[in-house]
Legacy VTK file of the C-alpha trace (Angstrom):
# vtk DataFile Version 3.0
C-alpha trace
ASCII
DATASET POLYDATA
POINTS 97 float
0.000 0.000 0.000
1.566 3.259 -1.125
0.798 6.487 0.656
1.528 9.987 -0.519
3.123 12.319 1.982
3.486 16.054 1.791
7.022 17.294 2.258
8.377 20.729 2.563
11.879 19.911 1.339
10.910 19.718 -2.372
12.394 16.293 -3.141
15.839 16.790 -1.658
18.092 13.795 -1.101
17.640 13.957 2.655
13.867 14.109 2.233
13.958 11.115 -0.078
16.130 9.207 2.385
13.690 10.050 5.169
10.749 8.778 3.152
12.609 5.580 2.250
13.521 5.037 5.898
9.903 5.578 6.929
8.645 3.173 4.256
11.187 0.555 5.323
10.108 0.994 8.930
6.463 0.475 7.951
7.382 -2.575 5.888
9.454 -4.120 8.668
6.643 -3.585 11.183
4.137 -5.287 8.877
6.547 -8.169 8.237
7.167 -8.536 11.964
3.411 -8.813 12.595
2.889 -11.341 9.786
5.864 -13.522 10.652
5.118 -13.285 14.352
1.657 -14.690 13.709
3.130 -17.406 11.499
5.663 -18.372 14.168
2.907 -18.623 16.761
0.827 -20.773 14.444
3.815 -23.007 13.644
4.588 -23.416 17.354
0.964 -24.421 18.061
0.990 -26.852 15.134
4.239 -28.428 16.338
2.743 -28.855 19.791
-0.335 -30.542 18.329
1.813 -32.900 16.255
3.894 -33.782 19.320
0.756 -34.494 21.343
-0.590 -36.750 18.584
2.742 -38.591 18.414
2.672 -39.220 22.158
-0.919 -40.496 21.975
-0.004 -42.724 19.031
3.011 -44.093 20.886
0.915 -44.914 23.924
-1.692 -46.651 21.769
1.018 -48.660 20.002
2.542 -49.722 23.318
-0.873 -50.856 24.603
-1.496 -52.776 21.366
1.878 -54.540 21.472
1.455 -55.410 25.147
-2.000 -56.855 24.493
-0.780 -58.838 21.467
2.162 -60.298 23.388
-0.139 -61.377 26.218
-2.785 -62.846 23.912
-0.481 -64.427 21.279
3.000 -65.023 22.751
4.108 -67.660 20.221
3.025 -65.586 17.224
4.865 -62.586 18.657
7.994 -64.692 19.209
7.827 -66.015 15.625
7.447 -62.509 14.205
10.410 -61.278 16.280
12.550 -64.202 15.106
11.627 -63.546 11.472
12.470 -59.862 11.743
15.787 -60.734 13.407
16.623 -63.214 10.628
15.885 -60.611 7.936
18.046 -57.999 9.662
20.888 -60.514 10.075
20.649 -61.487 6.393
20.787 -57.862 5.287
23.832 -57.196 7.471
25.593 -60.294 6.145
24.869 -59.320 2.524
26.122 -55.767 3.064
29.342 -57.048 4.632
29.892 -59.482 1.752
29.638 -56.662 -0.815
32.309 -54.575 0.953
LINES 1 98
97 0 1 2 3 4 5 6 7 8 9 10 11 12 13 14 15 16 17 18 19 20 21 22 23 24 25 26 27 28 29 30 31 32 33 34 35 36 37 38 39 40 41 42 43 44 45 46 47 48 49 50 51 52 53 54 55 56 57 58 59 60 61 62 63 64 65 66 67 68 69 70 71 72 73 74 75 76 77 78 79 80 81 82 83 84 85 86 87 88 89 90 91 92 93 94 95 96
């Protein structure tokens, strides 16, 4: 938004510099307000995401605990299979080096 100001120095260099400084001050104040609001919004969003991650982690822990109690042999078999896959990948990577 451009505003027209009356000056009594008839376009002198110092008058021009003063107007530029004033415009820059206005611009920086507007930017500070906009980015300040954005930073607040980003901080709130990050907090919400962290809260959801904590809730998800708690739900996952409850699920795993329940599954281990209800199906211990299945859980053991899955763990052994995952361990075997990880060991195979490590062995293959070491063979290529």
